[in-house]
N, C-alpha and C positions, 0 to 999 in steps of 0.2 A: 260482474267482471268487465274489465276493459276489453274492447274489441275494435281493432282498426285494421282494415284490409291491406294486405301487401300490395304495393303499387310499383310496377317496374319502370314507370315513366321517370322516376328519380334518377335512374342509373344509365343514362344514354352513353354508350361507349364512344360516341363521336366527339365528346368533349374532353377526353382524357389528356390529349397532347396540349390542350390550350390552358386548362386550369383544373383544379380539384372540383369535385361535385359539391362538396360541403367544406366549410371551414372546420367543423367539429363533427366527429362521429362518436356516439356513446354506444358501447356494446353492452347490452343488458338492459331490459325494460322493467326491472323491479323498482321498488319504491326509491332506492338510491339513484338508479339510473334516470328515473323520471324527474327526481329533484334536481339532478345535475343538468339534465336537458332543459328544464324549466328555467334554471338560473342562467345558463349560458345564452338561452334564447332571448333574454331581456336586453342583451348588449347589442346596440346597433351595429350592423355589418356582419353579424354572425349568422351563418346558415348551418343549422344543426339537424342531424338525423339520429334517431335512436333505433338500433338494430336489435330485435328480439326474436329468438328462434321459435318461441311458442306462438300459437295462434292468438293468444291473449297476453297482455302484460301482467306481471305480478303474480304468476301462478306457482312460484316455488317458495322460497323463504319468506317473501313479503306477505304471503297469504296463509302461511303455516306457522304462526307464532302466537305469543300470548296477547298481542295488541295492547301492550302496556306502554304508557308514557313514563319512561324512567326518570328519576330525579338526578342521577349522576353522582351517587355517593359511594359506590362500591369499588371503583377502580382507582389506581394511583392518581394523586392530585395533578401531576404534571403530564399525564398521558393524553393522547389524542382521544381515546374513548371518553374520558371525563370531560375534556374541553368541548368536544363536538356534541356530546350528549346534552350538556347544559345549554349550549347554543341552540341545538335543535329543539329541545324542549321549550325554550323561550319563544322560538319562532312558531312552534305549533300552537302555543297558547295565545299568541298575538295574531300573526298573519293568518294562519290556517283556521283558527277558531272564528275569527272575525269574518271569514269568507264562507262560513257555514259547514266546515268539516265536522262530522259527528264525533263527539268526544265527551268525556266527563272527568272533571278533576275530583276523583273520589278519595284520594289519599291511600296510604298503605301503612300497615303495621308490620314490623319485623319483631318476631317473638323469641325470647330466650328462655330455655328450660333449665339451664345449669349456670353455675357461677362463671365457668369459662366462656359460655356464650354471652353472658351479660357483660363480661369484660370486652369481648369482641364488639358488642353493640356500642360500648363506650368509645371504642376506637373509630367506629363509623361516625358516631356523633361528633367527635373531635375533627375528623376529616371534613364533615359537612360544614363546620364552622370556618375552616380554612377556605372552603369553596364558596362561602356565603350562600349556602343552600340550607333552607330551613329544615330542622329536625327537632324533635322534643321527646323526652321520656314521659310516659303516662303512668299514673299510679295504677296498680293492678285492680284496686277496688273500683276506680272510675271506669277502667276499661271493661270490667265485668258488667257494669251498668249499660255501657254502650253496645257491646257485642257479647251477650251472655253465653254464646255457644263456643267462644274462642278461649283456649286455655294457654296461659303463660305462667310458668312457675316462678320465674326470676325477674323478668322485665319485658317492656314493650317500648320500642322506638317508633315514633310516628313520623312518617314522611309525607307532609301535606301537599307537596307539589307533584307527587306521583298520580297518574291517571290512567284512563283507558281510552282507546281511540278505534274507530273503524279504519282499518288499513285500506280498504277499498275506497272509502270516502276520501281519504288523504290522497290516494293515487289518482282518483278522478279529478281532484282539485289541481294537482301538479300537471296532469295531462292537459287540462283546460288552459292553464297558463302557457304551457309549451306550444299548443296548437294555435292559441290566440296570437302568439308571437311568430307564427309562420314555421314552427318546427314540424318535421316529418317523422312519422313512425313507420318502420317496416317490420311488421310482424310476420311470423312464419318464415323467418330468414335466418339461416344458420351460418355463422362464420366458419369457413373451412381453411382459410389462409390469411396471413398478415405479413406484409413486407414494407420496408422503408426505402425510398429512393433518396439517397444522400444528396444528389445533385439538385433534384427538383424540390427537396424538403417536403415531401408528401408521402402519405401512406396509401397502399393499395390493400383493400379488404376484400378478399374473395368470399363469396357467399353462394349458397344454394337455397332454393325455396323448399321448405319442409312440407310434409304431408299434413293437410289440415286436420286429419283425424289422429295424428300422432303428436303427443305433447312433449316427447323427450328427445330421442336421438335419431331416428331413422330419417334419411334424406332420400328423396327421389333421384336416383343416380342418372335418370334419363334427362332430367332438366339441365339445360345449359347453365354453367356457372355464371354469375353476375358479379362484376367487380365494382367497388365503390372507392373513389379516391377522396381523401380528406387530409387537411393540413395537420389536424390534431385528432388523436384517438384517445378516448377515455375507456379503460377496461373496467367495467362495472358489472361483470358477468356472474357475480356471486359464487355459487358452488363451482362454476366452471371458469372463474377468473384465472386460476393457475394454468389451465389448459390454453386459454387465449394468450396469456403471457408467454407460454412456452412455444407458441407458434412464431414469435418474433425474436425473443432473446436467445443468445447463444446457449448451447447445452450446459456450459458450466454455470449458467445463471438460472437454470430451470428450477421450478418450485414444485414441491410435492403437496398435494392436497390431502386433507384428512376430513372425515365427515362424522359429525356427532349428531345422532338422531335423538329426538325428544318426542316421547309419546304423551298424548293428552287424554284425559278421562273426564267425561261430563257427569254431573250429579243430577239424576232424574227427578229427585224430590223438589217440589217448589218451595218447601220450607226446610230449614229456617232461611230467612232473608239475611244475607250478609251484605253490608253496605260499603265495604272497602276491600282492598287486596290484603291478603295475609301471607307473609313470607316467613319461613323458618329462618333462624339465624344461619348465615352461611358458615360452612366449615372451611377454615383456612387451608389453602393448598389444594382445594377441590375446584375443578373448572366449572361446576354447575352451582347455581344458587339454591338448589334443592327443589323438591316438589312443592310448589306453592299454590295457593288458592287465588284464583282470579274470578272476576265477574265480567260479563259482557254488558253491552249497553241496554240489554233487556233484563239484567240482573240474574242471568243464568250462571250458576256456579260451574267452574271447571277446574281441574287440577293438572299440573304439569309445568314444565316438561321434566322428565327424568333425563338420563344421559346413557346412550348406547352407541358404541362405535360401530360403524358399518363401512363396508368397502364400496358400496354402490350408492351414488348420490340420488338415485331414483327410487330408493327403497322407502316409499312413503306409507306402506301398510303398517297400521298400528300393531305393536307387539303386545298382544293381550296378556301374555305370560308375566308382564311387568306390573299387572294390576295389583297383585298381592303386596309387592314391595311398596307401591305407591300408597296403598291403604295403610300400611304400617307407619309410614312417615307422616301422613296426613293426620292420623289418629292422635299423634302427639300434641297437636295444637287444635284439633277439631274432634274431641273425644266422642261426640255423639254421632259421628258419621256412620252411615249404614252401607256396608260393603256391597250388598245386593243391588244398591241403586247407583253404583259406579259402573259406567260403561265406557269402553274404548271409543274414542271419537275421531281423532286425526293425529298425524305425526308430521313433524317438520325436521329439517336437517340444517345444522349450523355449519358454515364453512370454516374450517380450522386450518391453521398453519403449523400446529403442534399436535402430536398424536397421543394415544393412551400412555399413561405413565409419566408424561411430562407435565409437571405442576407449575412451571414458570408462567408468569404473566405474559400474555401475547396481546400487544396493542394492535389497533388498526394499522395497516400499512397503506399509506397513501403517498405516492412519490412519482415524480417524473424520472423515468429511467435514464441513467447515464448512457450517452451515446445515441439516444433515440429522442431527440428534442420533440416535445409535443405529445409524447406517449406517456400517459398517466395511468399507473397501476393502482387499483384498489383491491387489496387482498385481505382475507380474514375479516370481512365486514359482517360480523355476527352481532348478537345482542351487545349493546343497544343500538343496532343499525337502524331500526325503524324510527326510534326517537331521534337519532342523530341525522337522519337523511337530509333535512334542509340545512343543517349545520355543515355536513359534509359537502354539500353543493357549494356553499359559500367558500369553504376551504379550497376546493378544487379550482374555483374561479380565481381566487387570490393567488394560488400556486401558478396558474397559467399566466396571470398578469405580471 
């Protein structure tokens, strides 16, 4: 885990009337916030601070996901999710990989069990052609030779640019860029207020130091609040981005947050060895890609995520009661799976802007808010957020320029 100590020297109140403390403040030290900070810190003249409420960066969504490098073939062609996923993937395989970030380009199979699913795979294949992203159909006989334990009744679409990555290795890489360029990280620092001075064209971010032993919400109320002034504020607070936005924007522009929990289950048997990711064919109109099989860099198999709507963004306890449903879904494409060797492992929560029952597509929301120059909101940054992180950073930099 990343760990950088909070340092109050950055926030001297004697400078406020003369100038802002930083040109840019990034709220949220997950992988997206770190990528944005790293990108902005490269520009001469920028002074950038990342404000993270936890004692360590990247302890929420960034470290509680499948750690998949997505190809960018599921979402609409003209969406930000697609554009930034493909850009981010390319940056991961070039810049990050060449800098030693731990990853493997293992590829992925999407399997179809019915004629309807095969038709849907064909649509994904056609979309990938439009995007110039490689996919190919495999013969079922050839696939059985390659992965004999995987079952597909109707078809398999191979995505060769899909991979796996160590999220923490990527975050360490981004942090090193940021700090080498003079960026500052304030961990254990919770944002409690946000305001804009129209005359001075700068933002005041009110913060309080959090308890080192508490990773979520409690703030030591006896601590004196500390204010940080910045010309530009990027809200990359993930699960809490709507809360940060609502501190600044008028009530008629407030945003409601929804939280989709995903449970993961590990497979304790060391055999069989599966060499690539296996995804069921997605169900049209369903917000989840289904319970898929992934492998980590040590070839350990895990399954997930499912989808479970929760009210509390800190509800990270795995729901073991979902194991039976996960087993039923996985058995369709991995028939020899042994239920007694499935164990609950961890859970993550995806930040959503639409709730249960809403089957519409929700794109990433990345925008400079009208009436608040220099305030950039990043909302609903869920999957493929990890893959897209470096692409999102380029997009934010261009938006500000």
